[in-house]
N, C-alpha and C positions, 0 to 999 in steps of 0.2 A: 165199699164194693171193690175198689181198686187195690185194697191191701194197705192203703196209707192210714195211720192212726193219728198223725199229727200233720199240721200244715201251717204256713206263714200267711200273712196278709198278701205278700207278693205272690205266693202260690195261687191264692184265691183270685187275685186280679188277672193273672195269666190264664186261669181256667175259665173265667167268664169275661172275656174281652168286650162283650157287648154291653155289659152293665156299667153304668157310671159308678165311680168310686164311692160316692155317698150312699147310693142305693145298696151297694155291696156291703158297706159297713152297717147299714140299718139291718140288713138281712142277718149279718153275723151277730148283732146285738139281740135280735129276735131269738136266734138259736141259743145264744148264752142264757137268755131269760127262760127258755124252755129246758135248759140244762142238757141240751144236746151236744154242746161243745163247752169247753172251759178254756178261758184265757189264763195261761200259766206264766206268761211273760208278755211284754209289750210287742204286739204284732205277731204273736205265736199262740197257736190253739191246739188243743187236744180233743179229739172226738170222744165223747163220753161212752165208755164200754158199758154194755148192759149190766154186767155184774157189779159195777160200781155206782149205778145210777141211784139206787136207794140211799146210799150214804152221801152221795153228792161230792165225794172226794176221791181223786185218782192218786194212788200212791206214786211218788216221784220216780221209783224205779221203772215204771211203765213208760215214761216219756223223756226222762232226763238225757239219755244218750242222743236223742234227736234234737232236743233243745240246745244242747251244747254244740252239736255240729252246726245248727242254725247260727249260733253266736260265734262260731269259730274259736271255742275255748276248750281246753282240756278239762277233765274232771275225774273224780272217783268218789265212790261212797266210802266213808271211814267211820271211826269212833264207834259209837254204839250200834250203828246200822251194820257196819262190817263185823263187829263182834257177834252180832246175832247170826250172821252167816256162818261164822267159824265155831258156833256151838254155844256161845254165851247168850242164852235167851231168857235168863232169870229176870233181868231188868229190861223190860220191853220199852224201847224209846217212844215218846209221843210224837217225835218228829224224825225225819231222816237227815243224816248228817252227810253233806256233800262238800267236797273240796275242789277248788279251782285256783287259778293263778290271779295274782294282782293285775291290774286295779280291781277294786271291788265292783261287783255287778250292781247295776242300777235296778234292783229288783224290789217290787212292792210286796210287803208282807201280806196285803189283802189278796194279791194274786197267788202268792206262794207260801201260805202259812205253814205248809208241811215240810219245808226245807230249812235247815239251819246251815248257813254257808260258813265255811272256813276257808282261809286263803294261804297260799304258799308263793314264794318268789320262784321256785323251781319245782317241777313235778317230779316225784320219785318213780320214773317210768318203769325201771327194772323191778319194782316191788309192788306192782299192781297185779291183781288176778282177774281174769275174765271168767264170769259165770253165766250160765244160761238163765234166762228169765222168761216169763210168759210172752214177753214182746220182743225177744231177741237176746242180745248179750249185754251184760252190765259189768262195769269195772269196779272192783273193791280193793281196798288196801290189804296187803297180805297180813296174816296173823301177827307176825313180828312187828311190822309197821303199825298195825292197829294197836298193839300193846304199848308201844312207845308213845303213840299220839294220845291214847287214853290218859296217860300220866301227864303229858305235856298240857293237854287241854282239859284237865280234870274239872275245872270250874264250869265247863260247858256240859259236863256229863254227871252233874249232881254231886260233885266234890269227890275228894280222894278216897273217902270211905266207900262210896258207891263204886268207884273204879276198881278198888281192891276186890270187892265182891264179884265184879265182872271178870277180873283177871283170874280169879280162882277157877272159874269155868273155862276160861280161854287157855289156861296154862298147859293143857295137854296137846294143844295144837301148835305150840311154839317149838321152833328148832333154830336156836341161835348159833349152833355149831358150824352150819354151813353158810353163814351169811358172808358175802363179799365185802371188802373194805369200803366200797362205795356206799353201802347202807348208812354208814355213820355220817356221811356228808349231808344227810337229810334229817338227822336227829340231833337234838341238843344233848351234850354230854351230861348235863345235870338231870335231864329227863331219863337217860339211861341209868344213872346212879339210883334215882328214886324207884324206877321199875325194878332194878335189881334188888334193892332192899325189900320192897313189897313181896316179890317172888321168893326171896330167901327167908325173911323173918316173919312175914305176916301170913302168907298162905302156905308156906312150906314146900314150894315147888323147887326143890334143891337142884335137880337135874337141869332145869332151864336156867336157874340162877347161876349155876357153875359155868355153863356154856357161855352165857352173856358176860360173866366177869372176865373170862379169858379174852373175849373179843374187845371188851371195853378198855382193859388196861393197855391193849396194843394200839387201839384207834382213837382214843379219846384223852383229853387232858384231865387229870385228876385234880379236883378241887373240892373243898368242903362246901356243902350246901344244906339247906334245911329241907326236911321232908315235905312240909307244907308251906310254900312261900306265901300263901294267902292267910296264914294263921299268925296271930299275935301272941300265941301261948309261949311260955318259956321253954327252953330246951330241957328235955327230960333226961336224955342220955346221948352219947355219941357212938355211932356204929363205925368201927374202924375199917371194916372191910370195904364198905361202900362210901366211906367219908360223908355219912349222913348225920346231921344234927337232928335228932328225933324230937320234934316239937308237937307231935300229935300221936295219941295211941289209937292204932287201927285194929279193929276186930271184924272180920268178915262175917256177913249174915249166914245163918244156916241155910244151905241150899236144898 
């Protein structure tokens, strides 16, 4: 009724000063059992919206900005979650991918099974985009940052072959030509190389690949690397442009 969709235990204690803490916690437990509220983190609750009550699951985009403000931590949605926002919806993620800074959150999977957490030492503040959502504004990684992170964290996204399929849909949203130098402070050079090779040789996004190549040669140290660092396969060939030892054959799915 007051417009608040989330609250903390401390908020509830302040709102009902006449109730003993144990009585208040018993009432919160009853509301949880009735699925009127959901505990998504220790001492933090979300009021169950009617439209999600039948499913019993609230999407993280509905409450994560408020939760992270409660925790005093930065965040953004990335990887497959951000890719879906930028037009790559062929591979629908089963969870939402959220990134924050170290140290790792003390989060229970039972409380928050819908979020896959990733961590950084430094947030790429200049490369996050604010988008309107049903419950306010939400931060997502930019298309370019999303593309690099998909390659860098391919093992979390179904493997490099799945990532290549997602990049095929995402490629039209990429504009590497206008990236400032600071962008490369947040990205591994080897991930840039792998991304460039996939754009260039696997999905044929030549314009995006050429723009990325110009930036990469200026801003990154060039070193040979394998296409798939998690693969034990022998090297098939060597790509001279991107200095990639190709040890996996990638063919994108038909979209």
